[in-house]
N, C-alpha and C positions, 0 to 999 in steps of 0.2 A: 504494500500500499503505500501511497506516495506521504512524505513526512511534512510535517508542521512543526516550527519551533514555539514553544510556549514559555515565556518568561515567568518564572514564580519567583517572587520576592516577598513571600508572605501575605500574599493577597487574599486570604480566606479560603473560600470553598473552589479551589481549582479543581478538584477532582472530578467535581461534575461537569466543568467546561471540558476536561479532558474526555470523559464519557461520551460527551456530544459530539466531540471532534471524532472520536472512534466509531461513533454511530453512523457517521456520514461517509465513512470510507477512509479515513487519514489515521496516520501513524504520529504519535508525539514524540518529541524531543525536547527534554527539558533545557532551558538555558539556564546554567547555573554561575556563570561568569560572563562578563562583558566581552571576551574572546569569543564566547560561544554566538553571540550577536551577529558577527561577523561572518558565520558560517551559514546562518538563516537565508533562506530564499524566502519563506513565509513567515511573518513573526506576529505573534498574537500577544498583546499586553493586556491582562485582565487587572481588575483592581477593586476593593471594596473599602469603605470606611473613610478617614479623615483624609482631604487633600493634601495638607501638610506633612501629615505623618508618612504617607505613601510617597510622596514626592522627596522627602528627605531621605528615606530608605533607598529609593530609586537613584538619587544623586551619590550618597554614600557608597552604593555599591558600583558605581562607576559606570551605570547605563546610559546617562542622559546622551553623551556624544555618539556612542555606538548606534543607538536608535535613531538619532536624528540623521545619521548617515545611511542608515537602512532606508529611511523614507526618502532622503534626497538621491538615493541611487536607483529609485524607482522600483525598490521590490515591495511585494505585496504586504500590507500592514493592516492589522485590524485592532483596534482600542476598544475595550468594553467597560462601562461605568467610569471608574476613576481613570481608565486608560484613555476615555474619551477626553475627560476633564484635563488630564495631563498635557494634552495637545495645544491646550489654549494659555493665553498670557498669565493667568492668574485666577484666584478665586477669594471672595470675601471671607471663605473659611479661614484662610491662612495669606493674610494682606502682604506678609513679608517675603513669602516664599513664590519664586516665578516658576510657571509653566514652561512647556517646550517651546510655545510660541509657534508653533506650526500653522495654526489656525488663529484670526485675530477675534479678540472678545474675550470677556471674562465672567466667571460665574457668581451669581447672587443667590442667597437663600430665598426660599419661597415664604410669600407673606402667610403668616399663620395666624392672622386675625380673623380670618374667615374658613380656615381649612385646617385640617391635622397636618402637623410636619413630624417626620419625613413623610414623604410622598411614598406610600408602599402600594403596590397592586398593579392590575393590568390596564395598560393604556394604548392608545394608538399610536402610530409614527405614520402620519400622513404626508405623503410626499407634496412639496411645493412645486405645482405643475407650471411648465411654460411650453414654449414652442418646441424646445429641444426635447423635454421628458415626454411630451405628449401624454398618451395613458398607458406607458410602458411600465414595467415593475423594475425598481432598482435593488438589485441584489435580492430578488423575491420578495420585497416588502409589499404588502397589499393595503389598501387604504382601511378596509374593514376588519383588519386582523388586529388582534392584542397582543400586547408585549409586557413581560414583567419589569417593572420598575422599583427601585428601592432607594431614594436618596433624599437630601435636605436641599441640596445647592444644585442650580441648572443654568444653562446658558440662555437667557432671555432672548427670544426670537425677534431680530429687526428685519422688516421686509426688506429683500435686495441686497443686504449688506454682503452676505457671504456669496450668494448667488454671483453677485457682480464679479467677483474674483474667480468664479468658476466652480464653485464648490455645489452638490446638489444637496438639498436639505429636505429632512421629513421632521414633522413637529408634532407635539402633543400639547394637550391643554389640561391643567389642574387649576380647577377654579375658573377664574378670569385671566390666569398667567399662561401665555404660550411659550414654550420653549424647545430647545433642540432634542428630538428623540434619536436622531440619527443624521450624520453628516459625511458625505465622501466626496473624494476627487481623484482621477487617475488610480493611482496605486493605493490610495488610502482610504479607509471605510472606520467609521467609528460610531458606537452606539451607547447611549446613555442606559438603555435598558439591557437586560442580561438574555442574550439570545439561548444560552444553554440552559435558562429556567423558564423560558417561553414557549413550550410545548412544539406542536409542529411548525408554527409561523418561525420560531427561532433557529430550528434544525434546518429550514429551508433557506433561511438568511446565511447560515454557517456553510452549507454546502454551496449556495451560489458563490460565496466570496472565494471558498478555497478552489471551486473548480474553475474561478475567472470568468463567471457568467455576471457581468455588471449590469446588462440591461437585457430583458426578457419581455415576450408579447405579454399583454395583460391575459390573467386567467380568468375563465368562467366563473370563478368563485370569487373574483376581485373584491366584491362588495360583501363577502360574508360578514354578518354581524354587524352592518354599518352602524356606525352612531358614534361620536367622537367624545372623548373623556374617560375618566376612570370608572372601571366596573364595580359592581357589587361582589366581592369575595366570598365564595362559598369553600369552607375548609373542612376537610374530613378528619376526623380524630381518631386515632387509635390508642386506647390505654393497654399497654403492654406488659405483662408479668409472667411468671411460670405457674402452672396449673398444678393440681395436686399429683400429677403424674411426673412432674419434672419439665413439660415441653414449655416452650415459649408460645404463648398464645395473646389474641387480642380478646379483652374481656370489655364488660360494661357494669358499671354499679348502680344501684339505687340509692341516693343520697350516700354515695361513695362506697357501699357494701356490695363488693363484686361476688358473693357467693350465694348460689340458688336458694330460694326461700324453701322452709319446710313446707311439704305437702307435694313437692314435685320429685320426679325420680332422681333427679342430681341435687337433691336438698343437701345443704351444706358445702358442696364443691364450687370450685371457682367455676364461672360460666366460660365456656370456651366459644368463642363466636368465629374462630378461624387463624390462620397463619398469617403475622403481621406483613411482610413481603409480599405474599399473594393478595392480599386486601387491598395493600397500597397501590399496586399496580392495576387492580380492578377499579379503584375510585379515580385513578389518573385517566383510566379509559373513559369513565363516565363524565369527566369534565371537571374534576376538583380543581381549585385553583390553588390550593396548597395541601400538603399532607402533614400532620402533627403526630409525632410519635410521643406517648407520654410514659415513661417508665414508673410505674405506681408501686412497684415493690424492688426496691436496691438489691444488686448481687453483691452482697458483702463478701460472700465466700470465694470471690473470683478475681483474679489479678487484673488491674485496670486495663492493661492493653488487651486482655481477652474478653472484657466485657461484650455479653451478646448483644447489647444495643448498638455497639459499633459495627458489628456484623451485619444486623438489620439495615443500617444505613447503608453502608456499603453496597449490600445487594440492591436496596431500593434505587439507590442513585444510578445504576448502570441502566435502568430502563425507564426511570420515571423523572421527567423533565420537566417539571414544575418544582417550586420551593420547598424543601423539607425542613421542619423544625423539631427538636427533639428535647425532651424535659426530663427531669429525674437524674439527681446525683450530679449536677454541675455545680460544684463546691470543693473548698479545699478538704482535702483528704489524708489519710495515712494508706498507703497501698500495703500489700500483703507482706512484702519484703522488709516494711518498716519506712520505707523512704515518703517524705512529704510531698505531696503532688496540690499545685494551687489550682484553683477554679479555672484560671486562664489555660492552664496546661490541658485540663480536663477537656474544656471547650474546642481548644485546638484541635485534640484527638477527633472530635466528632467533626469540626470543619474539614479536615484532611480526609475523613470517612465519606464525605458528601453532603453534611448538613449545612444548611444556610444561616439558620439561627439556633440559638439555645434558650430554653425556656427555664427560669430560676424560680423557687415557690418560697419554702420557709425560709431559706436563707435570705431572701429579700425581705421578709417581715422581720427578721432579727436586724438586718443592717437598717431598716427603717426605723425601729425602735431607738437604736443607738445614735442615729440622725438625730432624733427629736431630743434625746438626753444631751447632746452636744449644742442644743439650741440652733438646729439646722445648718451645722457646720458640717461639709463633706471631709471625709477621712482620707480618701484617695485609696483606701485599702479594700474595699469591697469588691465582691466578684462582678457586680454591674459595672463598677468604674473601671476595673482592669480590662473586662472584655470590650467594652464600648471603646475605650481608648485605644485598643490595638486593632478592633475590626469594625468600628462604627456602631453608632447607637442602634442602627437597624437590624443588628447581629443580636441583640438581646430583647427577649420577651420576658415579662414578669407575669406569672400565672398567679392570679390572686382567688383565694377560696373563702367567701365571706358569708355570713349567715345572718338572718333577721333577728334583731332583738328589739322587741316592743316597748315602748315607754307611753304613759299616759299622756304626758305633754312634753314637748320637746326641751324643756329647761330641766326636765329630770335626769339628764347625764350632760356632761361636757363634750360628749361624742356629737359629730355633725349628723344630725336628724332629719328626716324628710317627713312631711305629711303625706300620709299613705292613703290610698284608695281602697286597699284591702286590710280592714282593722284587724287585730288581734284577737285571740281567745278571749280576753275580757274587754273587748270592743275598744281597745287601744288605738288612737288615731296617727301615734306617730311611732318611728322606728328608727333604728341606726343599724349599719352593716358591719358586724365585727369580724375581724380577721382572724384566720385560724392558720395552724402550722400542722405539720405530719399528717397530711392526707385528711384534713379536717377533725382529726382525732383531739386536738387541745386548742382553745381559745385563747387569745390574748389580747391585752388592754390596747387595741389600736384598731381604729375604724378606716373603712375602705378609702375614704376621701384622703385621710393622712398617709396611708400607704402608698396611693398612686402618685401622690403629689411628691413624695420622698424619692421614690425610685425615679421619677421624671427628671428630679434635679441630679441624681446620681448618673443618669445617661442611659437609662431604658428606654428603648424606642418603639415599644407597643406593650399593651396591655391586653393578656388573655384574661377575660372577666368571666369566671364561674359563679355559681351560686349553689350551695349546698341544699339549699331548700328545694330547689327546682331540679336537682340532677336526678336524672332517669324518671321525671313525672311525666315526660309528654305533653305539658299542658301551656307551653310556650316560654319564651324567655322572660326574667324579671325586668321589665320595661323601666320599672322605677329605679331599679339599681344602676341599670345602664345609663340613664340620662343623668343621675346624679355625677357619675364617674366622667362622661363626657363633658359636661359643663365645668369641671374643676382642671382639667388637664388639656394638653395640646396635641400630644401624641396619639396615634391610632389605637382604638379599642376594638377588641375581637369579642363578640357577644358569644356567650356560651351556657349551656345547662338549660334543657327544658324543651328543645325543640323534638315535636312529633309530628308536624305536618308542614308540608311547603308553605302553608299560610302563614306559620309562625315566622318564617324567614321574611315574607313582605312585611309583616307587622313591625318587625324589629328595624327594618331599615326607613319604613315610612314614617313611624312614631318615635324613633331615637336617631341621634347621630352615629350609630354604631357604623365603622368602617369595614367590618367583616362580620360573618357570622358562622359558627362553627355547628357541625352535626356529628352525631355518634351512634346510638343506638338505633334509630330510625333507618340508617344506611345499613348498619351490621346486619339486623333482622330482615332485610330484604324488603321492608315495607315501602320505601321509596328510596329512588336513585338520586344522585346528585342532578342528571339531567331533568328528572321531574321537578325538581327544586327551581332549577334554572328556567325550564320552561314556563313555570308558574309565575317567577319574578317578570318574564317579559311580557306576559300578559297583564301584568301591573304596571308596565309601563317602565320597569327599572332595567338599565342597562347591564348585561352579563357578557361574559367571556362566552362565545361559542366554540365547541370543540373542533379543530380542524384534522386533517390526516396527520399522522406520524409517518415520517420517512421509513 
């Protein structure tokens, strides 16, 4: 197979990019030194995280001049995410650190006054058309396709500025802001989105670039899923643990109890709903926008490097080309040989295996409590701070497990209360949401608003908002909880717990500001598919990503 050179300078999840490149028929050679760049015919520069951190590492490694020369020599070059950003003159994220200045322009942060930041999810890459482009496809891009973005900074689109210099431009819109989704000229192509995480459309772009097919006739499905802007994300969640026979299975609990009830043939046994990798592939085929694995029972008697979840992520990433999140055990720990392993090192192992995000639970609660004990001062030592500093805040999800506590009047507690439309057992009209740890088994003196505001300050990029009261209930999401959290933070919020019908998803999107919604039991039991949910959302006028063919 033909060879592609991939520059790996601790850029996050490069394993998935390598899998995608191999999927479209090419072999990877890793660039480990600046001298390796000179050998490359086709060079790909990936990157996630902080502009300054990535460019500084890039510079210290001695790659700046070799990459410039590669581009100037007319050799094929693809930059992805921060790899695109590096081609510009600079970024407001790190004003003192220059980019490569291959393309004129500077990155600015999204305006967070009217939307969540980071911008996470599936959006368009619509070609700016003129007489030269006509209705052709540029590297396989289609106006109606959706691509996976995850970033806080972008290059604002200025009509005609780059086009007049010979650049072909594709744009996306987030709220009222239009920005560059992709840009190319001659031997250079760069995308703000991640093609390796964009399903069929992303694989199509990679193959077109590597095959050298810059322009192609329009496809009959050019307008597939037409509709500009960010889609509503549907996430399939797989709770993973060993069952009573020692097999690794997907399970599902009722208020976090995963054992079958008395009166059933499997009473007292862990529910076995299927094999994790097989089920992830199934949901990918159904159109899931992301897959989340939650390790709900730590593997304490296993060396860290042999953790079963690492193998699950590796195998899933080989054939599933949408974002993967893994949670459970992302913390500082002592390995079986007595060596200390930091949360950052644990997260790095998952990223190298193919995960895009890690989810932190109980440790985030303890870190938040210490944050308030320090009068809202950051320590710089938490797992959230360490991982977000190295890989960007979009790589850190905090999983929250709150439960309702009713009070007669709001002043009965110092915690943040809401007036509820669902009174308590003694007709209490107010409640607050108490945080829990250790899988919901222990409650702490911290409310959900305090928690999410603390972890946002630490650098978390997204909140996975569960609800113990609704878990396994199939009666719908806790809209009041979701709305309270959305109103007090700017980072995206994933609604979780309680979905039993497609209508529950449209309800949470239409009645709250939820950025994504997660389903589990209703999918595992085969009552509905992800496509059933998306078809319903489309009928309700909500924009969703349509599944396209996978190469």
